[in-house]
N, C-alpha and C positions, 0 to 999 in steps of 0.2 A: 637719699645716701649720696655721700660725696663721690666723685669719680676716682676710681683706682685704675690706672693704667688702662686708659679707654683705647680701643682699637676701632678703626673705622672699617665698616662693612660695604661692599660694593654697592649697595642700594642708598649709602650715605647717612646710615644709621649707625650709632655708636654701642659697643659693648664693653663695660668695664669688666675687670679681673673676675669678681664674684659672678655675674652674669655668664662668663664664658665658661666658667667651672661647672654652672648648672646645665650647660649643653652637654656635659658628658664627654664621650669620645666621638665627635662628629665625623661624618665620612666627607667625600669631596664636596658636599653642599649641605647647607643648614637653611632652616627657616628664620628669617629676621622675626624677633619677638615683636617689633613695632608694626611694620608693614605686611608681616606675613608672606614676604617675598621670598623665593627660593633663591639662594645666591651662591656662587662657587667659591670655594676657598682656595688659598694658594697651596702649593704642595706641601710647605710646612704646616699646614693647619692654622687655626686662628691665632695662634702666636705669631704667624708671618704677616698678619695684616698690618697695614701701615697705622701708625700711632694718629690718634685724633688730637691734634694740638689745639683745637678750637673747642673742645668739649667743656673745658671749664668755664668759657665765657657764655655760655648758652643756658640762661636761666639760673646760674649759681649766684651765691651772694659775693659781694664785692670783698677782696682781700682786706683785713684790717691791718691797723699799724702794729709793728713788732715790739714798739717801746711803750706806747701808752695805752694801746687796745682800746681806745675811744673811738679815733677817726679812721676814716678809710683810707688805704694807703694810696698815695699819689706819686711816691718816687721809690727808688731803690738804691742803696749805697753799694757801689760795686766792689768796694773794699770790703766792707763788713758782711754785705750779703743780706742786710736786713731791709724790710720794707717800713717806709716812713710816711706819716701823715703830714701835710704842709707845716703845722707846728714844730713837729719834732724834725722835720727837715731843715727848717731854720736854725733851730737849737743845734742840730748836728754839726752844721756848718760854722757856728760861733765857737763851739768848744775847741780847746787848744788840741786836744789829742786827735781830734776827728775832722779838724779844719781842712785837711789835705786831702780828705777821701773824696772820690769820684762819685757824685750824687746824679743820678738821671731819672728824669720822669719817666713813669711806666709806659705811657703811650709812645715814647721815643725809645724804648728798648728794642732796638732793631732785631736782634738775634736772641731774644727771650721770647718764652711762650706766655700765655695769658695769666699763669701764676707767677710770672716774674723771674722765673728760674731760667737760666740759659740754656739753649737748646744745644745739647752735647752730642759729640759724635759716638755712636754705640760702639765702635770698634776702639776708639781712643776718648775715654771718658773726660779727659782733661782739656780736649781741645773743642773749640766752638764750631758750629757748621757754618762756614762763610763762603765757601765755594761750592761750585756745581759742576758735575761731570757729565759732559754732554753725551758720552758714549754709554754711560750708565744710566743716563737720565734719573740722578739722583743727588742730593746735596752731599758734600764731603767736607772734610776738614784739612788743615796744612799736612798733616801726618799721612792722611790717605793719599794725597797727592804725590807725596815722595815715596809712597810704597806701591800697592798693587794698582793705583790709578796713575802711575808714572808715565806711561805712554798714551793716555787718554788726553782728549782735548777738554779743557776746563776753563772755567772763568769765575769771577766773582759772581754772587747771587745777585748783587744789585744791578750788574750788567746784562743779566739774561732774564731778570723777572718780567721786563717789559714784554717780550717776545713771548714767553709762556702765559703771561697774564692776559695778553690781547686774544691769544688762542681761546682761552676760557671765556673771556667776554664775548667771542664771537659765537661760541656755542650756548652761553647764556641768552643772547639776543634771540638765536633761533629757537631755544626752548621757550622764550616767553611768547613768540610769535605763536608757537603750537598751543600755549595756553589759551592765548586769546581765541584762537580757532575753536578749540575744544569748549570754551565757555559758550560761544556762539552755537555750537552743535547742541549742546545741552540745552540751551534755551529753546532751540528749535525742536527738540524732543519733547520738552514740556508743552510747547504750543501744539505740537502734533497730538500728544496724549489727550489735551483739551478738546481738539478738533475730532478725534476719534470718538470721545465720549459725547460730545454734543451731536455728532452726525448719527451715532448710535441711538441716542435718545430721540432724535428727529424721525428716525427710520421706524424706531418703536411706536411712536406717536401715529405714524402713517399706517403702520401695520394694524394698530388698534382700531382706527377710523375705518380701514377696509373690511375688518372683520366684525365690526359691530352691527352689520346688517344680516348676519347669519345667527343661527340658534347654536345649538349644543355642538354641532359638527364644525361650525365655522370657528366657534371659541376654542374647541380643541386644536383645530389646525393654527389658530392665533397662538396658542401656547407652544406649539411646536416652532413656529417661526421665531418666537421671542427667545427660545432656548438656543436655537441655531445663531441668533443675532448675539446672544450673550457669549456663546462659545467662541464667536468669531472676535468679539470685543476683547475677550480676555485673551485670545491667542495674539492679537495685535498688541495689546497692553503688555503681555509677558515679552513680547519680542523687544518692544520699546524699553521696557525695564532692565532686559538684559543689556541691551546696547548702552543704557544709560549707566548701568552699575560698571561696565567695563570702561566706559570713558571717564567716569568719575574716579575710577581707580588710577587710570592713566594719569588724568589730572592731578590727582594727589600726590603720585610719584613725582611728576614734573614739578609741582609746588615744593616738595620736599628738596629736590634737587636744585631749584633756583633759589629758595631760601639759604639753603646751606652755601651754595656759590657765591651768592651776593654777600653773605656775611663773610665769607673767606676773603673774597676780594676787597671788601671795604674795610675790615679791621684786622686781617691778617697779615703778619710779617712776611718778607720775601721767602725765608726758609719755610714758613708754615704753607704758604701757597705751593712752593715747590714740591713739599712733602706730598701734600694730598692732591696735586693737579692731576697725577696719573689715575687715580680711582674716580675723581671728579669728571675728568675727560671722558672716561670709559662709560661712566653712568649716563651723562648727558648724552653721548653719542648713541648709546643703546635706545635711551628714551626718545631721541629725535627720529630713530629708524623704524619705530614701531608704527604700522600702518593702521589707519583708521578711517572709517567713512564719514564724510563731511556732511551726509544727509541722514534723515532718520531712515531706519531699516524697513518701514512698513509706510503705507500711505492710508488716507482715510476714504478710499474708494469703496464705500459699502453702499449698495442701492437696493431697493425694493421694487420688483416687478409684479404688479397687480394682474398682468394679463398672462403670465406664466402659468401653465397647467401643472398642479401639484398632485394629480392622482385622485384617489377616493379618501374619504375621512368620514367614518360611521356611516358609509353607504352614499355619501353624498360626493358628487365632483366638485373639488375645490381649486381655487386659483391663488397664486401669489407665491413668491419664492424670493429669499435673500440671495443677492447676487454679489459675487466676489470675484470676478473673473480679472486674472491679473496677467498682463502681457508678459512672455518670457523672451527676451532678445536673443537668447542661444537658439530659439526654435522659429524665429522670424526667417523668411526666405525672400530672396529677390529674383525676379523674373524679368525677361525681355531680351529680344534678339540683339540689341546694341549695348549689351551690358559691359562688354570689353573693348569695344571700338566704336570709333565716332569720326566723323569728318569736320574739318575746319568750317567754321561759320555756318554749320547746320544744326539746327534744333534736333535733338534726340534725347531719349530718355528711357526708363524702366520702370518697375512696379515693386513695391515693397508689400508683402502679405504678412501681417501680424498675426501671431498666434499665441494662445496662453500656454500655462505650464503642462498640460496634457497634450499639447500638439493640436487643439482644435483651434479653427479660425475664430478670432475675436468677435466678429460680427457687428462691431462698433468702432467708432473713431474716437479722436480727441486725445491720441498718444503724442508724446513729445518726440518728433523725429528730428534728428540733426543730421545734416549731410553737408560733408566738406570734400571738394575737388581741388587738390592743388598740383601744381607742376613739380615734378621731381627734380628738374635741373634748375628751373628758375623760380626760386623761392618768393619772389614777390609776384609771381603769376598765378592767379586762382580764378576758378569758375564759380560764379554765383548760381546755386540751383534754385529750382522752384519746387516747392513740396505742396501737393494738392491732396488733402484729406477727403476721401470718397464717402467717409461715414460708415463704410461697412468692413472696416478692418483693412482696407488696402490704401496704399499711398502712391499717387504718380509723382515721380521725381523726373524733372525734365530739366535740360541745360543747353547751352550753346557755347561751345569752346571757340575762342578766337586766335589761339596759338596752337599748333601743332606740337606733338612731343608725347612723352610718357607721362601720366598723371596717376596720382594715389587717390583713390576714392574711399572715404570712410563713412558708413551709415551706422548711426547709433540711436536706439531707442531706450529711454530713460538713462542716458549716459554710458550704455554697454553697447559693444559692437554685435551687430546682428550676424546671423549665419553667412558665411563668405567675405565678411568685412574684416579688415581693408582688402582692397584688391586693386589691381592696375588697369589702366584704361589707356589705349592708344588712340590718340587723335592724328588722323592722317591728313595730308595736303588736300586742298579742294581740288575738284575737277573743273577744267576749263575746255569747253568745246573749242577746237582749233582745226580750220580746213585749210588745205593746201596741197601743193604738189611736192613730193620728194622724189628726187633723182639720184640714182647711184653715182652719176658723175659728179656729185658734190664732192666726194671724196677724191676723185681723180684731180678737180681743180684745185683741192686743198693741198695736193702734193702727197696724197695718201695718209693724211693724219686722221686717226681714228677719232679724236675729239673734235672733229670740225663741227662748227655751230651754223644753225641756220640764221636766216636774217632776222628772225624774231627772237633770237637768243637762245632756242633750244637745240639740243644735239641731235645729229641725225641717227635715224634707228638703224641697227643692223651693223655698225661698226665699220671696218674697212672693207669696201666692196668695189668691185670692177664696174665698168660702165656697160657691162652686157655684151662687149665686142670681143672679148678675150683678152684685152690688155688691162693694164693696172696703173693708176698714178699719172694719166697724161695731163700736163697742165695745159689748158685750153679746151677741156670739155666743157660741156653747157654746164653750168653750175645754177640749178634751180632751187631757190628756198621753198621752204614751205609756206611762204607768204605769196608765192607765184613771181617774185622779182628776179630778173636775170643778173646774175653777178658778172659773168664774162660772156660775151657773145661769140667768140670764136668757135670754129667748126672742132668736133671732135676728131682726131687723126683716124679713127676707125669708121667714120660715117655716122650716121643718125643712129640714135639708140634703137635697139631692138625692142619688140613687143613685149618681151619678157622682163624689160626693165622694170624694177619695183617702184611703180608711180602709187600715188595714194596709199601709201603702206600704212599710216597712221592718221585716224581721224580724231582721236582724243589724246591730248598730250596731258600727262600729268606733271604739274608744275609745283 
């Protein structure tokens, strides 16, 4: 059926007038008949949707010549308004009555739609849409600029099309990148489905070999194990199929948006791009904001343990069980005294205990544990940790920080943070043993300065003190540094220091 007044839905599919009438009286949202997506309608209903100026060029037949009806139209007479094939176009220019008419090739009709008709203003049907109102974000005509858009900022469509077209191209590029990622994910899902089936077949063979040595009881036990395995395989495949269906739908929606936008940008006129750029931008932005996992939702970790006790079967004790323990990062815990504090240049660490979805200890290793330790103030400063798999569900994480300060520690299992991650780690300055004699008269010799420093560069403990003789700040007191060096040798005016002078106050200086 030919297009009849097509309107563009937010999902970038079009509805013509008969299709819109079949919708009846839609509410604030309708289901697109093409992609079955629920789309919101503007306050005025489907009639307020933007026109789809490109609808006639997508899959429809080329317009024919209005004069001979034999050839395809290649030009349009701006005076007569008829479409002309190349032969009739030359004849139209040779005839005396029509020699002065302005004939323009269809691909050069800048302000015309794909049908060859000029795009006219809805409010002023005799005026062409040549201007663009920046405030209202829509194409307008000259009469609109003189009327309700008088105080608005506007410009010719040809002057603003580059800016708006570049914005659409940027969204288009981002969407195409997401499409590439989605195709890779779907390929991984297909590969994982094959791996799950292959692994299930291998385990089934192993189960059959193990059960072949038993008679009726073992055969019954084998059947039970195969049923459990089949259920597990079906469960994993169902999850993969669900994820695949969701990603395929998202990919299909993106393909629709990309194809529409590419077609619009390549063959649409300036006005057509400006008319539809709002809904196109909204659709591509919405598609780009959809969150999806870049990894398959399940793995192929299916194992058979022949040593596992399986209870009684037909009066016989049987062994063998299908194992599918999966680590749950939210239940994994961190342990250790040095979890939140460390010393500079000293090796320390903590332990990660992995648990499954039921909270039980995994009891086996092999998990992908990722640990990052980065300085919160120095972005280029990071600590390289060492992760040791103990093979029993625990992992020893050790590190040696070289710079003091506040660090952020992230511990992830299977790409997800464990319980308590991320957390802050404080790395303190290292200790240095320092032996020497501290004398209160140091401060007297410095004139009573509280920030007086020792000969080694350290500050004196205790702040402003007297020399033990009841006087303060005498220049000429003995000034002993913590290194045992005499700074001034003159006698203190009050005599030698008393026995209560604070000597040997500090044995360890924290630098």
